[in-house]
N, CA, C and O atoms as a Tinker XYZ file with bonds, in Angstrom:
   208  protein
     1  N      0.648000   -1.208000    0.000000    73     2
     2  CA    -0.120000   -0.096000   -0.135000    64     1     3
     3  C      0.921000    1.246000   -0.165000    63     2     4     5
     4  O      0.547000    2.227000   -0.810000    81     3
     5  N      2.026000    1.278000    0.426000    73     3     6
     6  CA     2.781000    2.041000    0.639000    64     5     7
     7  C      3.641000    2.186000   -0.722000    63     6     8     9
     8  O      3.933000    3.350000   -0.998000    81     7
     9  N      3.916000    1.582000   -1.264000    73     7    10
    10  CA     4.316000    1.375000   -2.499000    64     9    11
    11  C      3.405000    1.911000   -3.549000    63    10    12    13
    12  O      3.824000    2.206000   -4.668000    81    11
    13  N      2.561000    1.996000   -3.307000    73    11    14
    14  CA     1.318000    2.244000   -4.156000    64    13    15
    15  C      1.277000    3.820000   -4.128000    63    14    16    17
    16  O      1.382000    4.482000   -5.160000    81    15
    17  N      1.125000    4.349000   -2.936000    73    15    18
    18  CA     1.247000    6.017000   -2.539000    64    17    19
    19  C      2.412000    6.585000   -2.990000    63    18    20    21
    20  O      2.259000    7.534000   -3.759000    81    19
    21  N      3.917000    6.154000   -2.630000    73    19    22
    22  CA     4.715000    6.541000   -3.449000    64    21    23
    23  C      4.482000    6.937000   -4.875000    63    22    24    25
    24  O      4.438000    8.043000   -5.413000    81    23
    25  N      4.313000    5.431000   -5.442000    73    23    26
    26  CA     4.027000    5.760000   -6.846000    64    25    27
    27  C      3.099000    6.571000   -7.233000    63    26    28    29
    28  O      3.412000    7.044000   -8.326000    81    27
    29  N      2.010000    6.993000   -6.825000    73    27    30
    30  CA     0.977000    7.968000   -7.166000    64    29    31
    31  C      1.520000    9.321000   -6.618000    63    30    32    33
    32  O      0.881000   10.315000   -6.962000    81    31
    33  N      2.445000    9.479000   -5.936000    73    31    34
    34  CA     3.010000   10.850000   -5.636000    64    33    35
    35  C      4.022000   11.075000   -6.869000    63    34    36    37
    36  O      4.067000   12.164000   -7.441000    81    35
    37  N      4.776000   10.065000   -7.221000    73    35    38
    38  CA     5.674000   10.418000   -7.977000    64    37    39
    39  C      5.424000   10.560000   -9.641000    63    38    40    41
    40  O      6.209000   10.835000  -10.549000    81    39
    41  N      4.289000   10.315000   -9.638000    73    39    42
    42  CA     3.571000   10.526000  -11.227000    64    41    43
    43  C      2.648000   11.382000  -11.230000    63    42    44    45
    44  O      2.304000   11.941000  -12.271000    81    43
    45  N      2.058000   11.639000   -9.985000    73    43    46
    46  CA     1.713000   13.135000  -10.457000    64    45    47
    47  C      2.272000   14.197000  -10.231000    63    46    48    49
    48  O      1.757000   15.314000  -10.272000    81    47
    49  N      3.652000   13.852000   -9.910000    73    47    50
    50  CA     4.361000   15.234000   -9.793000    64    49    51
    51  C      5.000000   15.586000  -11.055000    63    50    52    53
    52  O      5.572000   16.657000  -11.257000    81    51
    53  N      4.852000   14.444000  -12.063000    73    51    54
    54  CA     5.596000   14.435000  -13.911000    64    53    55
    55  C      4.832000   15.682000  -14.105000    63    54    56    57
    56  O      5.424000   16.759000  -14.034000    81    55
    57  N      3.110000   15.606000  -14.428000    73    55    58
    58  CA     2.748000   16.615000  -15.130000    64    57    59
    59  C      3.123000   17.725000  -14.752000    63    58    60    61
    60  O      3.665000   18.454000  -15.583000    81    59
    61  N      2.945000   18.186000  -13.379000    73    59    62
    62  CA     3.152000   19.058000  -12.892000    64    61    63
    63  C      5.061000   19.550000  -13.503000    63    62    64    65
    64  O      5.227000   20.696000  -13.922000    81    63
    65  N      5.899000   18.871000  -13.474000    73    63    66
    66  CA     7.318000   18.995000  -13.746000    64    65    67
    67  C      6.973000   19.507000  -15.321000    63    66    68    69
    68  O      7.528000   20.548000  -15.672000    81    67
    69  N      6.511000   19.154000  -15.823000    73    67    70
    70  CA     6.523000   19.525000  -17.120000    64    69    71
    71  C      5.476000   20.651000  -17.537000    63    70    72    73
    72  O      5.592000   21.121000  -18.669000    81    71
    73  N      4.617000   21.046000  -16.832000    73    71    74
    74  CA     3.783000   22.612000  -16.848000    64    73    75
    75  C      4.640000   23.697000  -16.087000    63    74    76    77
    76  O      4.657000   24.866000  -16.472000    81    75
    77  N      5.420000   23.214000  -14.881000    73    75    78
    78  CA     6.312000   24.643000  -14.575000    64    77    79
    79  C      7.100000   24.872000  -14.598000    63    78    80    81
    80  O      7.432000   26.035000  -14.366000    81    79
    81  N      8.313000   23.524000  -15.017000    73    79    82
    82  CA     9.314000   23.737000  -15.899000    64    81    83
    83  C     10.320000   23.314000  -14.711000    63    82    84    85
    84  O     10.009000   23.066000  -13.546000    81    83
    85  N     11.923000   23.287000  -15.444000    73    83    86
    86  CA    12.742000   22.298000  -14.735000    64    85    87
    87  C     13.305000   22.749000  -13.255000    63    86    88    89
    88  O     14.159000   22.007000  -12.771000    81    87
    89  N     13.040000   23.503000  -12.756000    73    87    90
    90  CA    12.941000   23.833000  -11.539000    64    89    91
    91  C     12.549000   22.760000  -10.541000    63    90    92    93
    92  O     13.274000   22.337000   -9.640000    81    91
    93  N     11.275000   22.361000  -10.824000    73    91    94
    94  CA    10.506000   21.366000   -9.801000    64    93    95
    95  C     11.164000   20.102000  -10.324000    63    94    96    97
    96  O     11.407000   19.218000   -9.504000    81    95
    97  N     11.415000   19.957000  -11.343000    73    95    98
    98  CA    12.091000   18.212000  -11.629000    64    97    99
    99  C     13.386000   18.388000  -10.938000    63    98   100   101
   100  O     13.843000   17.375000  -10.409000    81    99
   101  N     14.122000   19.584000  -10.837000    73    99   102
   102  CA    15.190000   19.324000   -9.751000    64   101   103
   103  C     14.979000   19.069000   -8.578000    63   102   104   105
   104  O     15.603000   18.224000   -7.936000    81   103
   105  N     13.945000   19.865000   -8.094000    73   103   106
   106  CA    13.645000   19.270000   -7.116000    64   105   107
   107  C     13.231000   17.902000   -6.483000    63   106   108   109
   108  O     13.451000   17.334000   -5.413000    81   107
   109  N     12.478000   17.607000   -7.712000    73   107   110
   110  CA    11.763000   16.212000   -7.357000    64   109   111
   111  C     13.223000   15.086000   -7.605000    63   110   112   113
   112  O     13.146000   14.110000   -6.858000    81   111
   113  N     14.108000   15.089000   -8.241000    73   111   114
   114  CA    15.413000   14.366000   -8.537000    64   113   115
   115  C     16.425000   14.520000   -7.267000    63   114   116   117
   116  O     17.313000   13.676000   -7.141000    81   115
   117  N     16.286000   15.760000   -6.166000    73   115   118
   118  CA    17.173000   15.929000   -5.538000    64   117   119
   119  C     16.282000   15.045000   -4.093000    63   118   120   121
   120  O     16.823000   14.416000   -3.184000    81   119
   121  N     15.032000   15.246000   -4.277000    73   119   122
   122  CA    13.936000   14.262000   -3.489000    64   121   123
   123  C     14.220000   12.959000   -3.423000    63   122   124   125
   124  O     14.767000   12.406000   -2.469000    81   123
   125  N     13.800000   12.369000   -4.586000    73   123   126
   126  CA    14.328000   11.068000   -4.684000    64   125   127
   127  C     15.713000   10.483000   -4.363000    63   126   128   129
   128  O     15.880000    9.412000   -3.779000    81   127
   129  N     16.788000   11.377000   -4.849000    73   127   130
   130  CA    18.241000   10.976000   -4.539000    64   129   131
   131  C     18.804000   11.249000   -3.224000    63   130   132   133
   132  O     19.867000   10.677000   -2.981000    81   131
   133  N     18.324000   11.988000   -2.347000    73   131   134
   134  CA    18.786000   12.457000   -1.216000    64   133   135
   135  C     18.108000   11.625000   -0.017000    63   134   136   137
   136  O     18.662000   11.145000    0.972000    81   135
   137  N     16.732000   11.591000   -0.391000    73   135   138
   138  CA    15.320000   10.943000    0.680000    64   137   139
   139  C     15.548000    9.484000    0.760000    63   138   140   141
   140  O     15.656000    8.805000    1.781000    81   139
   141  N     15.614000    9.061000   -0.628000    73   139   142
   142  CA    15.371000    7.736000   -0.780000    64   141   143
   143  C     14.058000    7.289000   -0.312000    63   142   144   145
   144  O     13.931000    6.618000    0.712000    81   143
   145  N     13.070000    7.658000   -1.062000    73   143   146
   146  CA    11.620000    7.294000   -0.584000    64   145   147
   147  C     11.906000    5.876000   -0.712000    63   146   148   149
   148  O     12.101000    5.169000    0.277000    81   147
   149  N     11.930000    5.510000   -1.722000    73   147   150
   150  CA    11.873000    3.689000   -1.746000    64   149   151
   151  C     12.458000    2.968000   -1.132000    63   150   152   153
   152  O     12.282000    1.752000   -1.199000    81   151
   153  N     13.410000    3.598000   -0.283000    73   151   154
   154  CA    14.146000    2.585000    0.795000    64   153   155
   155  C     12.999000    2.971000    2.008000    63   154   156   157
   156  O     12.675000    1.968000    2.643000    81   155
   157  N     12.447000    3.999000    2.371000    73   155   158
   158  CA    11.666000    4.402000    3.450000    64   157   159
   159  C     10.287000    3.474000    3.331000    63   158   160   161
   160  O      9.525000    3.019000    4.184000    81   159
   161  N     10.309000    3.428000    2.351000    73   159   162
   162  CA     8.736000    2.461000    2.152000    64   161   163
   163  C      9.110000    1.134000    2.084000    63   162   164   165
   164  O      8.333000    0.315000    2.573000    81   163
   165  N     10.604000    0.576000    1.352000    73   163   166
   166  CA    10.413000   -1.186000    1.533000    64   165   167
   167  C     11.159000   -1.541000    2.888000    63   166   168   169
   168  O     10.882000   -2.558000    3.524000    81   167
   169  N     12.260000   -0.502000    3.334000    73   167   170
   170  CA    13.031000   -1.288000    4.486000    64   169   171
   171  C     12.114000   -1.459000    5.674000    63   170   172   173
   172  O     12.467000   -2.227000    6.568000    81   171
   173  N     10.796000   -0.712000    5.775000    73   171   174
   174  CA     9.895000   -1.181000    6.375000    64   173   175
   175  C      9.199000   -2.386000    6.808000    63   174   176   177
   176  O      8.626000   -2.639000    7.868000    81   175
   177  N      9.369000   -3.042000    5.797000    73   175   178
   178  CA     9.022000   -4.714000    5.313000    64   177   179
   179  C     10.107000   -5.692000    5.781000    63   178   180   181
   180  O      9.875000   -6.582000    6.600000    81   179
   181  N     11.215000   -5.495000    5.258000    73   179   182
   182  CA    12.502000   -5.990000    5.329000    64   181   183
   183  C     13.615000   -5.371000    5.875000    63   182   184   185
   184  O     14.168000   -4.372000    5.415000    81   183
   185  N     14.077000   -6.281000    7.334000    73   183   186
   186  CA    15.202000   -5.761000    7.955000    64   185   187
   187  C     16.438000   -5.750000    7.156000    63   186   188   189
   188  O     16.657000   -6.399000    6.133000    81   187
   189  N     17.173000   -4.968000    7.728000    73   187   190
   190  CA    18.177000   -3.988000    7.117000    64   189   191
   191  C     19.395000   -4.923000    6.725000    63   190   192   193
   192  O     20.078000   -4.694000    5.727000    81   191
   193  N     19.625000   -6.005000    7.588000    73   191   194
   194  CA    20.702000   -7.203000    7.661000    64   193   195
   195  C     20.172000   -8.113000    6.854000    63   194   196   197
   196  O     20.849000   -9.134000    6.969000    81   195
   197  N     19.008000   -8.317000    5.834000    73   195   198
   198  CA    19.022000   -9.216000    5.354000    64   197   199
   199  C     19.094000   -9.104000    3.574000    63   198   200   201
   200  O     19.109000   -9.919000    2.652000    81   199
   201  N     19.131000   -7.527000    3.706000    73   199   202
   202  CA    19.340000   -6.600000    2.323000    64   201   203
   203  C     20.631000   -6.520000    1.759000    63   202   204   205
   204  O     20.824000   -6.381000    0.552000    81   203
   205  N     21.902000   -6.642000    2.978000    73   203   206
   206  CA    22.955000   -6.645000    2.232000    64   205   207
   207  C     24.004000   -8.032000    2.330000    63   206   208
   208  O     25.022000   -8.087000    1.640000    81   207
């Protein structure tokens, strides 16, 4: 369910980036690369020791 919410947020921001300009695309790039939302979603299901 959290993965779907993350995907929904991600894909809903794409048209906003195309309309408003590249500045918001750069902000989204920083959000995905620095915050690692995919790790926040999936690490709650799998312990960190099993991933490495």
